[in-house]
TORKOL-4160 file (C-alpha; in steps of 0.2 Angstrom, whole numbers, padded with zeros to 4 digits, m for minus):
76
<pt num="1" X="0088" Y="0168" Z="0165"/>
<pt num="2" X="0072" Y="0163" Z="0174"/>
<pt num="3" X="0062" Y="0178" Z="0166"/>
<pt num="4" X="0069" Y="0174" Z="0149"/>
<pt num="5" X="0063" Y="0156" Z="0151"/>
<pt num="6" X="0046" Y="0161" Z="0156"/>
<pt num="7" X="0044" Y="0173" Z="0142"/>
<pt num="8" X="0050" Y="0160" Z="0129"/>
<pt num="9" X="0038" Y="0147" Z="0137"/>
<pt num="10" X="0023" Y="0160" Z="0136"/>
<pt num="11" X="0027" Y="0164" Z="0118"/>
<pt num="12" X="0028" Y="0146" Z="0113"/>
<pt num="13" X="0011" Y="0142" Z="0121"/>
<pt num="14" X="0003" Y="0158" Z="0113"/>
<pt num="15" X="0009" Y="0153" Z="0096"/>
<pt num="16" X="0003" Y="0135" Z="0098"/>
<pt num="17" X="m0014" Y="0141" Z="0102"/>
<pt num="18" X="m0015" Y="0152" Z="0086"/>
<pt num="19" X="m0009" Y="0138" Z="0075"/>
<pt num="20" X="m0023" Y="0126" Z="0082"/>
<pt num="21" X="m0035" Y="0140" Z="0078"/>
<pt num="22" X="m0030" Y="0142" Z="0060"/>
<pt num="23" X="m0035" Y="0124" Z="0054"/>
<pt num="24" X="m0048" Y="0121" Z="0042"/>
<pt num="25" X="m0046" Y="0136" Z="0031"/>
<pt num="26" X="m0045" Y="0126" Z="0015"/>
<pt num="27" X="m0057" Y="0113" Z="0009"/>
<pt num="28" X="m0045" Y="0100" Z="0001"/>
<pt num="29" X="m0028" Y="0099" Z="m0008"/>
<pt num="30" X="m0012" Y="0108" Z="m0005"/>
<pt num="31" X="m0009" Y="0127" Z="m0005"/>
<pt num="32" X="0005" Y="0135" Z="m0015"/>
<pt num="33" X="0017" Y="0134" Z="0000"/>
<pt num="34" X="0013" Y="0115" Z="0001"/>
<pt num="35" X="0018" Y="0113" Z="m0018"/>
<pt num="36" X="0033" Y="0123" Z="m0016"/>
<pt num="37" X="0039" Y="0112" Z="m0001"/>
<pt num="38" X="0035" Y="0096" Z="m0011"/>
<pt num="39" X="0045" Y="0103" Z="m0026"/>
<pt num="40" X="0060" Y="0107" Z="m0014"/>
<pt num="41" X="0060" Y="0090" Z="m0007"/>
<pt num="42" X="0059" Y="0083" Z="m0025"/>
<pt num="43" X="0075" Y="0093" Z="m0029"/>
<pt num="44" X="0084" Y="0087" Z="m0014"/>
<pt num="45" X="0080" Y="0069" Z="m0018"/>
<pt num="46" X="0085" Y="0071" Z="m0036"/>
<pt num="47" X="0101" Y="0079" Z="m0031"/>
<pt num="48" X="0105" Y="0065" Z="m0019"/>
<pt num="49" X="0100" Y="0052" Z="m0032"/>
<pt num="50" X="0112" Y="0057" Z="m0046"/>
<pt num="51" X="0128" Y="0054" Z="m0036"/>
<pt num="52" X="0121" Y="0038" Z="m0029"/>
<pt num="53" X="0118" Y="0031" Z="m0047"/>
<pt num="54" X="0136" Y="0037" Z="m0052"/>
<pt num="55" X="0144" Y="0028" Z="m0037"/>
<pt num="56" X="0133" Y="0012" Z="m0039"/>
<pt num="57" X="0138" Y="0011" Z="m0057"/>
<pt num="58" X="0157" Y="0013" Z="m0053"/>
<pt num="59" X="0155" Y="0000" Z="m0040"/>
<pt num="60" X="0148" Y="m0012" Z="m0052"/>
<pt num="61" X="0161" Y="m0008" Z="m0065"/>
<pt num="62" X="0174" Y="m0011" Z="m0051"/>
<pt num="63" X="0166" Y="m0028" Z="m0047"/>
<pt num="64" X="0162" Y="m0035" Z="m0064"/>
<pt num="65" X="0174" Y="m0025" Z="m0075"/>
<pt num="66" X="0190" Y="m0031" Z="m0082"/>
<pt num="67" X="0204" Y="m0033" Z="m0070"/>
<pt num="68" X="0218" Y="m0021" Z="m0073"/>
<pt num="69" X="0236" Y="m0026" Z="m0072"/>
<pt num="70" X="0241" Y="m0022" Z="m0054"/>
<pt num="71" X="0259" Y="m0025" Z="m0049"/>
<pt num="72" X="0262" Y="m0037" Z="m0035"/>
<pt num="73" X="0266" Y="m0029" Z="m0018"/>
<pt num="74" X="0282" Y="m0036" Z="m0011"/>
<pt num="75" X="0288" Y="m0034" Z="0007"/>
<pt num="76" X="0306" Y="m0031" Z="0009"/>
């Protein structure tokens, strides 16, 4: 277990060093991966927004809509 932990720690440190060395390759703007990621986030937000609007509209209809005839609950 100790050897596995040492190997994982060493690999993490090695990968972090190569990530710091890779900065500054583009002058400005997003790469293709950045635009794909932003598009994916936009799809998630849109898919969460549609059910929220449906639930909000049904809540407003329940609050401000016509009251239906409900039978009175009687305790026996």
